[in-house]
KEKE-3310 file (N, C-alpha, C; in steps of 0.2 Angstrom, whole numbers, plus 5000, padded with zeros to 4 digits):
npx = (5667:5653:5647:5651:5645:5631:5631:5631:5643:5650:5665:5673:5672:5661:5650:5647:5640:5628:5610:5604:5594:5589:5590:5600:5612:5621:5627:5634:5642:5650:5656:5664:5673:5681:5689:5703:5708:5707:5714:5719:5719:5726:5725:5712:5703:5691:5685:5694:5688:5691:5693:5679:5673:5680:5676:5662:5661:5667:5658:5646:5637:5621:5616:5626:5628:5619:5625:5638:5635:5630:5642:5650:5642:5644:5658:5659:5652:5661:5673:5669:5667:5680:5687:5680:5684:5697:5698:5693:5702)
npy = (5551:5547:5555:5549:5537:5541:5546:5535:5528:5519:5515:5499:5491:5495:5490:5477:5479:5475:5478:5487:5488:5503:5503:5494:5500:5506:5495:5489:5500:5500:5487:5489:5499:5492:5485:5486:5478:5465:5450:5449:5445:5430:5424:5426:5432:5433:5447:5450:5445:5453:5466:5468:5468:5479:5490:5489:5493:5506:5513:5511:5500:5493:5480:5468:5454:5452:5462:5456:5444:5449:5455:5443:5436:5445:5444:5431:5431:5439:5432:5421:5427:5431:5419:5413:5422:5420:5406:5406:5413)
npz = (5294:5296:5286:5274:5275:5276:5263:5255:5253:5262:5272:5270:5282:5288:5281:5284:5296:5309:5309:5322:5336:5344:5358:5360:5356:5365:5370:5359:5356:5368:5367:5356:5362:5370:5362:5361:5370:5366:5358:5342:5324:5318:5330:5336:5350:5363:5373:5387:5404:5415:5408:5404:5417:5423:5414:5416:5430:5429:5421:5427:5425:5426:5427:5428:5424:5413:5404:5403:5397:5384:5379:5378:5368:5357:5356:5352:5340:5333:5333:5326:5313:5310:5310:5299:5288:5288:5285:5272:5265)
capx = (5665:5646:5645:5652:5639:5625:5631:5630:5649:5653:5671:5671:5671:5654:5645:5644:5638:5621:5605:5603:5588:5592:5592:5606:5617:5626:5631:5638:5648:5654:5660:5670:5677:5685:5692:5710:5711:5706:5719:5716:5722:5726:5724:5707:5700:5686:5686:5695:5683:5694:5691:5672:5672:5682:5671:5655:5662:5668:5652:5640:5632:5616:5615:5633:5627:5617:5630:5643:5632:5630:5649:5652:5639:5647:5664:5658:5651:5667:5678:5666:5668:5687:5688:5677:5688:5704:5697:5691:5708)
capy = (5544:5547:5558:5544:5532:5544:5547:5528:5526:5518:5510:5492:5487:5497:5487:5471:5480:5473:5483:5487:5492:5509:5502:5490:5503:5507:5489:5489:5505:5497:5482:5492:5503:5487:5481:5486:5472:5458:5448:5449:5442:5423:5422:5430:5430:5437:5452:5447:5446:5459:5472:5469:5470:5486:5494:5490:5497:5513:5516:5510:5496:5491:5472:5465:5447:5453:5465:5451:5439:5452:5455:5437:5435:5449:5441:5424:5433:5442:5427:5417:5431:5431:5412:5412:5426:5416:5400:5408:5416)
capz = (5292:5295:5280:5269:5276:5273:5256:5252:5252:5268:5272:5270:5288:5290:5277:5288:5303:5309:5311:5329:5339:5347:5365:5360:5353:5370:5371:5353:5357:5374:5365:5352:5366:5373:5357:5362:5375:5363:5354:5335:5319:5318:5337:5339:5356:5366:5378:5394:5409:5419:5405:5405:5424:5424:5410:5420:5436:5428:5418:5431:5422:5432:5427:5425:5421:5406:5400:5401:5392:5378:5377:5376:5362:5352:5355:5348:5333:5330:5332:5320:5307:5309:5307:5292:5284:5288:5282:5265:5262)
cpx = (5657:5644:5646:5647:5633:5625:5631:5637:5653:5660:5669:5669:5664:5649:5642:5641:5630:5617:5604:5597:5592:5594:5598:5612:5623:5630:5636:5644:5653:5659:5666:5675:5682:5689:5700:5713:5710:5711:5715:5720:5721:5724:5718:5704:5695:5689:5688:5690:5685:5692:5684:5670:5674:5678:5665:5656:5663:5662:5645:5635:5628:5616:5621:5632:5624:5622:5636:5641:5632:5637:5651:5649:5642:5654:5663:5656:5657:5672:5676:5668:5675:5689:5686:5682:5695:5703:5696:5697:5713)
cpy = (5544:5550:5553:5539:5535:5545:5540:5526:5524:5514:5503:5488:5489:5493:5481:5473:5478:5479:5482:5491:5497:5507:5497:5494:5505:5501:5488:5494:5502:5492:5484:5496:5498:5483:5481:5481:5465:5457:5448:5445:5434:5420:5426:5427:5435:5442:5449:5450:5452:5466:5473:5472:5478:5491:5495:5494:5504:5516:5515:5506:5493:5483:5469:5459:5448:5457:5460:5447:5442:5453:5449:5435:5439:5446:5435:5426:5435:5437:5422:5420:5430:5424:5411:5416:5422:5410:5400:5411:5412)
cpz = (5291:5289:5274:5269:5274:5266:5252:5250:5258:5267:5273:5276:5291:5287:5280:5295:5303:5310:5318:5331:5343:5354:5366:5358:5358:5371:5365:5354:5363:5371:5360:5356:5369:5368:5358:5366:5372:5358:5347:5330:5319:5325:5340:5345:5359:5371:5384:5399:5413:5415:5405:5412:5425:5420:5414:5426:5434:5425:5422:5428:5427:5432:5424:5421:5414:5402:5398:5396:5385:5375:5374:5369:5356:5351:5351:5341:5329:5328:5326:5314:5305:5306:5300:5287:5283:5284:5274:5262:5258)
residu = (MET:GLN:ALA:LYS:ILE:ASP:ALA:GLY:ASP:PRO:PRO:GLY:PHE:VAL:VAL:ASP:TRP:PRO:GLU:LEU:ALA:PRO:ASP:LEU:MET:GLU:PHE:TRP:GLN:ALA:TRP:HIS:ARG:MET:ALA:GLY:ASP:ARG:ALA:GLY:GLY:MET:ASP:ALA:ARG:GLY:THR:PRO:PHE:ALA:THR:VAL:ASP:ARG:TYR:ALA:GLU:ARG:TYR:GLY:VAL:ASP:ASP:PHE:GLU:VAL:PHE:HIS:ARG:LEU:MET:LEU:ALA:MET:ASP:ASP:ALA:TYR:ILE:SER:HIS:ILE:ASN:LYS:ARG:ARG:ASP:ASN:ALA)
# end
């Protein structure tokens, strides 16, 4: 997939990715790793607290409160995006 992105032909879901500061990439990747625990589709919901807690414990997150707030913010943006797509369909 990286080759397609580098060639200027990214998959559709990549086009809407935000520009991230390098020090935020690990949080973006963590949020994606937890995607399987989020409800999607017409009933989009955020990442369950227990999932965030388990992830933080497993990977030794230093500041859980900051990590959790970042995950909530990304969940809010994701849910907003899903709702806009649904409303425009």
